[in-house]
C-alpha positions as CSV (number, residue, x, y, z in Angstrom):
1,M,-1.4,12.6,11.2
2,I,-4.5,11.7,9.3
3,P,-7.0,9.4,11.0
4,I,-6.9,5.7,10.3
5,F,-10.2,3.8,10.6
6,E,-10.8,0.1,10.5
7,N,-13.9,-1.4,8.7
8,Y,-13.7,-5.2,8.5
9,A,-16.4,-7.7,7.7
10,G,-15.8,-11.1,9.4
11,Y,-12.0,-10.7,9.5
12,R,-9.6,-10.1,12.3
13,P,-6.4,-8.5,11.0
14,P,-2.9,-9.3,12.2
15,R,-1.9,-7.1,15.2
16,Y,1.0,-5.7,13.2
17,A,-1.1,-4.3,10.3
18,Y,-2.5,-1.1,12.0
19,R,0.9,-0.2,13.6
20,A,2.8,-0.8,10.4
21,I,0.4,1.4,8.3
22,A,0.3,4.1,11.0
23,R,4.2,4.1,11.1
24,L,4.4,4.4,7.3
25,L,1.9,7.3,7.2
26,S,3.7,9.1,10.0
27,R,6.9,9.3,7.9
28,V,5.2,11.0,5.0
29,P,5.6,14.8,5.1
30,A,2.5,16.5,6.4
31,N,2.1,18.7,3.3
32,Y,2.0,15.6,1.1
33,L,-1.1,14.3,3.0
34,S,-3.0,17.6,3.0
35,G,-6.4,17.2,1.5
36,L,-6.5,13.5,2.4
37,Q,-9.4,12.9,4.8
38,S,-8.5,9.5,6.1
39,V,-7.2,6.0,5.5
40,V,-9.6,3.1,5.9
41,L,-8.3,-0.4,6.6
42,T,-10.7,-3.1,5.4
43,N,-10.8,-6.6,4.0
44,G,-11.9,-8.1,0.6
45,S,-15.3,-9.2,2.0
46,A,-16.2,-5.6,3.0
47,I,-15.3,-4.2,-0.4
48,G,-18.3,-5.6,-2.3
49,K,-18.8,-6.9,-5.8
50,G,-17.8,-5.3,-9.1
51,K,-14.8,-4.6,-11.1
52,T,-12.4,-1.7,-11.2
53,G,-12.0,0.8,-14.0
54,R,-9.4,-0.2,-16.5
55,V,-5.8,-0.3,-15.1
56,A,-3.2,-1.0,-17.8
57,G,-5.9,-2.2,-20.1
58,K,-7.4,-4.7,-17.6
59,K,-10.3,-4.7,-15.2
60,Y,-9.8,-6.4,-11.8
61,A,-12.3,-7.8,-9.3
62,R,-12.6,-5.1,-6.6
63,K,-12.4,-7.6,-3.7
64,E,-9.0,-8.9,-5.0
65,C,-7.3,-5.5,-5.1
66,L,-4.7,-4.4,-2.5
67,G,-5.9,-0.8,-2.2
68,F,-7.9,2.1,-3.6
69,Y,-7.5,5.8,-3.9
70,H,-10.8,7.7,-3.8
71,P,-10.2,11.2,-5.2
72,K,-11.9,14.3,-4.1
73,L,-15.5,14.2,-5.4
74,R,-18.6,16.4,-5.0
75,G,-17.5,18.2,-1.8
76,E,-16.0,15.0,-0.2
77,Q,-12.3,15.0,0.6
78,A,-10.0,12.3,-0.9
79,W,-9.4,9.1,1.1
80,I,-7.5,5.9,0.8
81,E,-8.7,2.3,1.3
82,I,-6.2,-0.4,2.2
83,V,-7.3,-4.1,1.8
84,V,-5.3,-5.7,4.6
85,D,-6.3,-9.3,4.1
86,N,-5.3,-9.2,0.4
87,I,-1.9,-7.7,1.3
88,V,-1.2,-10.3,3.9
89,A,-2.3,-13.1,1.6
90,H,-0.2,-11.6,-1.3
91,W,3.0,-11.2,0.7
92,F,2.8,-13.9,3.4
93,A,1.3,-16.9,1.7
94,P,0.8,-20.0,3.8
95,G,3.9,-22.1,4.2
96,M,7.5,-21.1,4.0
97,L,7.0,-17.3,3.5
98,R,4.6,-16.8,6.5
99,F,7.5,-16.4,8.9
100,L,8.6,-13.2,7.1
101,A,5.6,-11.4,8.7
102,Y,7.5,-11.5,12.0
103,I,10.5,-9.7,10.5
104,P,9.9,-5.9,10.7
105,P,11.6,-4.9,7.4
106,F,9.6,-7.5,5.4
107,R,6.4,-6.6,7.2
108,D,6.9,-2.9,6.4
109,M,7.9,-3.8,2.8
110,A,4.6,-5.6,2.3
111,F,2.5,-2.6,3.4
112,T,4.9,0.0,1.9
113,R,4.1,-0.9,-1.7
114,T,0.4,-0.5,-1.3
115,V,0.2,2.4,1.1
116,Y,2.7,4.5,-0.7
117,H,1.2,3.6,-4.1
118,E,-2.2,4.9,-3.0
119,V,-0.5,8.0,-1.4
120,G,1.2,8.4,-4.8
121,H,-2.2,8.6,-6.5
122,H,-3.1,11.4,-4.1
123,L,0.2,13.2,-4.8
124,D,-0.4,12.8,-8.5
125,C,-3.7,14.6,-8.1
126,T,-2.5,17.3,-5.8
127,I,1.3,18.0,-6.3
128,G,1.9,16.5,-9.7
129,A,3.9,13.5,-10.9
130,P,7.5,12.7,-11.3
131,A,6.4,10.4,-14.1
132,P,3.5,10.4,-16.6
133,S,0.1,10.6,-14.8
134,G,-1.8,7.5,-13.6
135,E,-0.3,4.3,-12.5
136,A,3.2,5.3,-13.6
137,A,3.0,8.4,-11.4
138,A,1.8,6.3,-8.4
139,E,4.6,3.8,-8.8
140,A,7.2,6.6,-9.1
141,W,5.9,8.2,-5.8
142,M,5.8,4.8,-4.2
143,K,9.5,4.2,-5.0
144,K,10.5,7.7,-3.8
145,L,8.6,7.5,-0.5
146,G,9.6,3.9,0.1
147,R,13.3,4.6,-0.4
148,A,13.1,7.5,2.0
149,Y,11.3,5.5,4.6
150,F,13.6,2.5,4.5
151,R,16.8,4.7,4.5
152,R,15.5,6.5,7.7
153,R,14.0,3.5,9.5
154,Y,16.4,0.7,8.6
155,W,19.6,2.7,8.0
156,Y,21.7,-0.2,9.5
157,L,20.5,-2.5,6.7
158,V,21.9,-0.4,3.8
159,P,24.8,-2.8,3.2
160,F,22.3,-5.6,2.8
161,L,19.8,-3.9,0.5
162,G,21.0,-5.7,-2.6
163,P,20.1,-9.2,-1.3
164,V,16.9,-7.9,0.4
165,Q,15.7,-6.4,-2.9
166,A,16.5,-9.7,-4.7
167,I,14.4,-11.6,-2.1
168,S,11.5,-9.1,-2.3
169,K,11.5,-9.4,-6.1
170,W,11.4,-13.2,-5.8
171,I,8.5,-12.9,-3.3
172,I,6.6,-10.6,-5.5
173,G,7.2,-12.8,-8.6
174,N,6.1,-15.9,-6.8
175,A,3.2,-14.4,-4.8
176,G,1.0,-14.0,-7.9
177,D,-0.5,-11.1,-9.7
178,G,-2.0,-8.5,-7.2
179,A,-3.7,-5.4,-8.4
180,N,-3.1,-1.9,-7.0
181,N,-5.4,0.9,-8.0
């Protein structure tokens, strides 16, 4: 398994964050992660100022993004950065939805989208894409890896997937506009 490092600035992550991300990465085939140096868990304050490059024609504030893929560059291996506080805030907003953080499938679902999206960027660069390159490829890989993970981990919930998907779409729709890179 690839190493996971934590680099937070004035933030204490929920205890479940590291374990959930480690579990998600452990279920990705090893050959898919080859060439990936590490995964760094961080928070928005540690990211710094600035905007992202254009994603679907729009630039985002870096500290508001959910994750980043840093491709291989000038002798350095590729690595992934996951912004834990933004994911938690995006999925488990204060109030009614906060209790969902204590239900393992919802907790995994929150991190699955970002972690597998960023792994999808890596796979797009190394293996190729099941869809056109860029964000579409990362989303396609995220769906493929996410389906495989949930079918293996939560096989007993398969009969309930329809309602769970409806709830997750409702949560995503009501949680605001987050940005993955």
